[in-house]
ZANU-48439 format. One record per residue (C-alpha): y, z, x; residue number from 1; residue in one letter. Coordinates in pm, whole numbers, plus 50000, padded with zeros to 5 digits. Layout:
[[Y; Z; X]; NUM; 'A']
...
This chain:
[[50000; 50000; 50000]; 1; 'M']
[[50240; 50091; 50282]; 2; 'H']
[[50181; 49751; 50442]; 3; 'G']
[[50276; 49565; 50124]; 4; 'A']
[[50583; 49785; 50079]; 5; 'M']
[[50686; 49721; 50440]; 6; 'L']
[[50662; 49345; 50390]; 7; 'L']
[[50861; 49374; 50066]; 8; 'S']
[[51137; 49581; 50227]; 9; 'Y']
[[51149; 49357; 50533]; 10; 'Q']
[[51179; 49052; 50309]; 11; 'G']
[[51474; 49212; 50125]; 12; 'L']
[[51632; 49309; 50455]; 13; 'R']
[[51605; 48952; 50586]; 14; 'D']
[[51743; 48815; 50258]; 15; 'E']
[[52047; 49043; 50276]; 16; 'I']
[[52100; 48953; 50643]; 17; 'T']
[[52103; 48587; 50537]; 18; 'G']
[[52360; 48661; 50265]; 19; 'E']
[[52582; 48836; 50521]; 20; 'I']
[[52570; 48530; 50748]; 21; 'E']
[[52649; 48305; 50450]; 22; 'E']
[[52955; 48519; 50367]; 23; 'C']
[[53082; 48479; 50722]; 24; 'R']
[[53031; 48103; 50706]; 25; 'S']
[[53218; 48079; 50373]; 26; 'R']
[[53508; 48275; 50520]; 27; 'L']
[[53525; 48038; 50818]; 28; 'E']
[[53527; 47740; 50579]; 29; 'R']
[[53807; 47896; 50376]; 30; 'G']
[[53593; 47925; 50062]; 31; 'E']
[[53669; 48296; 50011]; 32; 'M']
[[53951; 48535; 50096]; 33; 'S']
[[53939; 48811; 50354]; 34; 'G']
[[53952; 49080; 50084]; 35; 'D']
[[53663; 48922; 49894]; 36; 'E']
[[53469; 48897; 50218]; 37; 'M']
[[53529; 49262; 50310]; 38; 'R']
[[53426; 49389; 49966]; 39; 'G']
[[53109; 49183; 49953]; 40; 'L']
[[53015; 49260; 50313]; 41; 'L']
[[53065; 49632; 50252]; 42; 'S']
[[52820; 49625; 49960]; 43; 'D']
[[52565; 49413; 50149]; 44; 'L']
[[52580; 49624; 50465]; 45; 'L']
[[52542; 49944; 50265]; 46; 'R']
[[52239; 49799; 50083]; 47; 'E']
[[52090; 49678; 50413]; 48; 'R']
[[52137; 50022; 50571]; 49; 'E']
[[51945; 50184; 50284]; 50; 'M']
[[51661; 49932; 50326]; 51; 'I']
[[51652; 49989; 50703]; 52; 'V']
[[51614; 50365; 50648]; 53; 'E']
[[51331; 50310; 50400]; 54; 'E']
[[51156; 50072; 50641]; 55; 'V']
[[51190; 50327; 50922]; 56; 'D']
[[51041; 50600; 50702]; 57; 'D']
[[50747; 50380; 50599]; 58; 'L']
[[50682; 50279; 50960]; 59; 'R']
[[50693; 50642; 51065]; 60; 'E']
[[50440; 50741; 50796]; 61; 'Q']
[[50193; 50467; 50881]; 62; 'R']
[[50232; 50386; 51249]; 63; 'Y']
[[50427; 50670; 51408]; 64; 'G']
[[50796; 50624; 51481]; 65; 'W']
[[50905; 50263; 51536]; 66; 'V']
[[51282; 50240; 51512]; 67; 'S']
[[51457; 49951; 51338]; 68; 'E']
[[51721; 49987; 51610]; 69; 'A']
[[51473; 49881; 51879]; 70; 'Q']
[[51477; 49524; 52005]; 71; 'S']
[[51304; 49247; 51812]; 72; 'Y']
[[51040; 49225; 52083]; 73; 'R']
[[50958; 49595; 52065]; 74; 'D']
[[50937; 49588; 51685]; 75; 'S']
[[50688; 49299; 51676]; 76; 'M']
[[50340; 49388; 51553]; 77; 'K']
[[50067; 49437; 51809]; 78; 'L']
[[49797; 49180; 51738]; 79; 'M']
[[49442; 49250; 51860]; 80; 'L']
[[49229; 48937; 51875]; 81; 'S']
[[48883; 48957; 51723]; 82; 'G']
[[48919; 49296; 51552]; 83; 'V']
[[48704; 49315; 51239]; 84; 'D']
[[48904; 49400; 50926]; 85; 'E']
[[48643; 49651; 50810]; 86; 'G']
[[48646; 49825; 51147]; 87; 'A']
[[49025; 49848; 51136]; 88; 'Y']
[[49013; 49991; 50783]; 89; 'N']
[[48767; 50256; 50904]; 90; 'D']
[[49001; 50338; 51191]; 91; 'L']
[[49296; 50362; 50951]; 92; 'E']
[[49099; 50597; 50722]; 93; 'S']
[[49003; 50818; 51017]; 94; 'A']
[[49367; 50831; 51130]; 95; 'A']
[[49474; 50932; 50779]; 96; 'S']
[[49218; 51215; 50766]; 97; 'R']
[[49337; 51338; 51106]; 98; 'L']
[[49704; 51314; 51000]; 99; 'N']
[[49767; 51082; 51294]; 100; 'M']
[[49910; 50733; 51334]; 101; 'S']
[[49663; 50451; 51392]; 102; 'V']
[[49827; 50384; 51726]; 103; 'G']
[[49786; 50739; 51848]; 104; 'R']
[[49421; 50755; 51740]; 105; 'L']
[[49350; 50423; 51910]; 106; 'L']
[[49517; 50548; 52229]; 107; 'N']
[[49306; 50864; 52219]; 108; 'E']
[[48989; 50662; 52164]; 109; 'M']
[[49065; 50432; 52456]; 110; 'M']
[[49147; 50730; 52678]; 111; 'G']
[[48818; 50900; 52591]; 112; 'K']
[[48630; 50576; 52647]; 113; 'A']
[[48774; 50538; 52997]; 114; 'V']
[[48687; 50900; 53082]; 115; 'E']
[[48326; 50865; 52963]; 116; 'K']
[[48250; 50511; 53074]; 117; 'R']
[[47967; 50464; 53325]; 118; 'D']
[[47719; 50193; 53413]; 119; 'D']
[[47486; 50293; 53130]; 120; 'S']
[[47752; 50231; 52862]; 121; 'M']
[[47808; 49878; 52743]; 122; 'D']
[[48051; 49977; 52468]; 123; 'L']
[[48276; 50287; 52460]; 124; 'P']
[[48240; 50525; 52165]; 125; 'T']
[[48424; 50823; 52026]; 126; 'L']
[[48185; 51104; 51934]; 127; 'S']
[[48214; 51346; 51643]; 128; 'S']
[[48292; 51611; 51905]; 129; 'E']
[[48587; 51404; 52021]; 130; 'D']
[[48710; 51361; 51663]; 131; 'L']
[[48684; 51736; 51606]; 132; 'S']
[[48886; 51790; 51922]; 133; 'H']
[[49154; 51550; 51801]; 134; 'L']
[[49156; 51716; 51459]; 135; 'R']
[[49219; 52049; 51626]; 136; 'G']
[[49504; 51901; 51831]; 137; 'E']
[[49693; 51744; 51541]; 138; 'R']
[[50033; 51889; 51476]; 139; 'E']
[[50107; 52001; 51123]; 140; 'E']
[[50464; 51979; 50999]; 141; 'S']
[[50667; 51988; 50679]; 142; 'V']
[[50959; 51763; 50592]; 143; 'K']
[[51280; 51879; 50422]; 144; 'I']
[[51503; 51593; 50313]; 145; 'N']
[[51769; 51465; 50072]; 146; 'H']
[[51957; 51796; 50049]; 147; 'V']
[[52335; 51822; 50017]; 148; 'G']
[[52403; 52130; 50232]; 149; 'E']
[[52157; 52358; 50410]; 150; 'L']
[[52203; 52664; 50633]; 151; 'V']
[[51891; 52762; 50829]; 152; 'V']
[[51849; 53107; 50985]; 153; 'D']
[[51586; 53266; 51206]; 154; 'R']
[[51391; 53407; 50914]; 155; 'G']
[[51366; 53066; 50748]; 156; 'D']
[[51201; 52916; 51056]; 157; 'L']
[[50981; 53214; 51141]; 158; 'E']
[[50827; 53233; 50795]; 159; 'E']
[[50715; 52870; 50813]; 160; 'M']
[[50358; 52821; 50924]; 161; 'G']
[[50442; 52470; 51042]; 162; 'Y']
[[50709; 52292; 51241]; 163; 'R']
[[50990; 52149; 51029]; 164; 'V']
[[51148; 51805; 51016]; 165; 'R']
[[51495; 51773; 50859]; 166; 'F']
[[51624; 51436; 50735]; 167; 'S']
[[51888; 51282; 50505]; 168; 'H']
[[52093; 51603; 50475]; 169; 'I']
[[52469; 51579; 50435]; 170; 'R']
[[52546; 51906; 50617]; 171; 'S']
[[52277; 52091; 50815]; 172; 'L']
[[52377; 52415; 50989]; 173; 'E']
[[52171; 52641; 51216]; 174; 'F']
[[52272; 53006; 51188]; 175; 'D']
[[52362; 53197; 51511]; 176; 'P']
[[52032; 53385; 51473]; 177; 'S']
[[51850; 53062; 51568]; 178; 'V']
[[51821; 53058; 51948]; 179; 'D']
[[51712; 52765; 52163]; 180; 'E']
[[51357; 52894; 52207]; 181; 'G']
[[51293; 52925; 51834]; 182; 'L']
[[51462; 52591; 51768]; 183; 'F']
[[51241; 52416; 52023]; 184; 'H']
[[50929; 52583; 51883]; 185; 'E']
[[50989; 52532; 51512]; 186; 'K']
[[51205; 52220; 51471]; 187; 'V']
[[51008; 51898; 51510]; 188; 'K']
[[51303; 51668; 51455]; 189; 'G']
[[51633; 51595; 51280]; 190; 'I']
[[51728; 51250; 51151]; 191; 'S']
[[51975; 51068; 50924]; 192; 'H']
[[52203; 51372; 50876]; 193; 'C']
[[52578; 51329; 50831]; 194; 'S']
[[52669; 51653; 51009]; 195; 'L']
[[52462; 51899; 51213]; 196; 'V']
[[52614; 52231; 51323]; 197; 'R']
[[52477; 52445; 51608]; 198; 'F']
[[52552; 52805; 51717]; 199; 'P']
[[52784; 52894; 52004]; 200; 'E']
[[52640; 52819; 52346]; 201; 'G']
[[52359; 52602; 52209]; 202; 'F']
[[52229; 52337; 52451]; 203; 'S']
[[52367; 51993; 52369]; 204; 'K']
[[52080; 51820; 52543]; 205; 'L']
[[51823; 52012; 52338]; 206; 'L']
[[52013; 51933; 52018]; 207; 'A']
[[52035; 51563; 52099]; 208; 'Y']
[[51673; 51547; 52217]; 209; 'A']
[[51557; 51664; 51873]; 210; 'K']
[[51791; 51433; 51680]; 211; 'S']
[[51828; 51068; 51592]; 212; 'R']
[[52056; 50871; 51362]; 213; 'Y']
[[52286; 51169; 51294]; 214; 'C']
[[52655; 51086; 51248]; 215; 'S']
[[52828; 51400; 51379]; 216; 'N']
[[52747; 51720; 51567]; 217; 'Y']
[[52945; 52043; 51586]; 218; 'E']
[[52894; 52319; 51844]; 219; 'F']
[[53054; 52652; 51755]; 220; 'A']
[[53191; 52710; 52107]; 221; 'A']
[[53444; 52431; 52064]; 222; 'R']
[[53406; 52334; 51698]; 223; 'M']
[[53461; 51969; 51785]; 224; 'E']
[[53277; 51680; 51627]; 225; 'A']
[[53094; 51448; 51861]; 226; 'E']
[[52960; 51105; 51790]; 227; 'Q']
């Protein structure tokens, strides 16, 4: 289902990109005014941005994070010649049960195969013991998203049994009770937030390392917004 949705969203994205280029061409030919162009472009770009975010989320759910902002070459699909469709479906099902991306599971399988390979093995395999090991290593997390304003304190993070991912929040603030150690331990990531506020003395590098696609950051020591 995700694959079909990805193709649908990507088709819409490409269609809107084509409309944007057509608007620019019409402006150059004098077929529309600058004000008309700006209004239409604003609507199209806003719609395209929403589609890009949805595509990113779907890619993250199915494949692990693959950013729309990466180059065209990096975002191309990896094609494996001769892979049986049924075998791939089995691999995809196993990845889903393990709460892993297909890419990560495949990497783990190849790594295990290289470790175990000897002259007596014609084909590498991944044993049930290996799968159990991977299942034990998987990282559980919860996602909190599409919230207007949210203030998170130490108690909020400590009571969670899992790491937390924050996304699509207009204003996200970490209370002074949240130190860098707890933040690193409990926060898996922050994305697509309009404003993220951090306590006084909080490490900028740690904040940025955990974040992507956030518009503004505020650090209490200086209370200045940074792009």
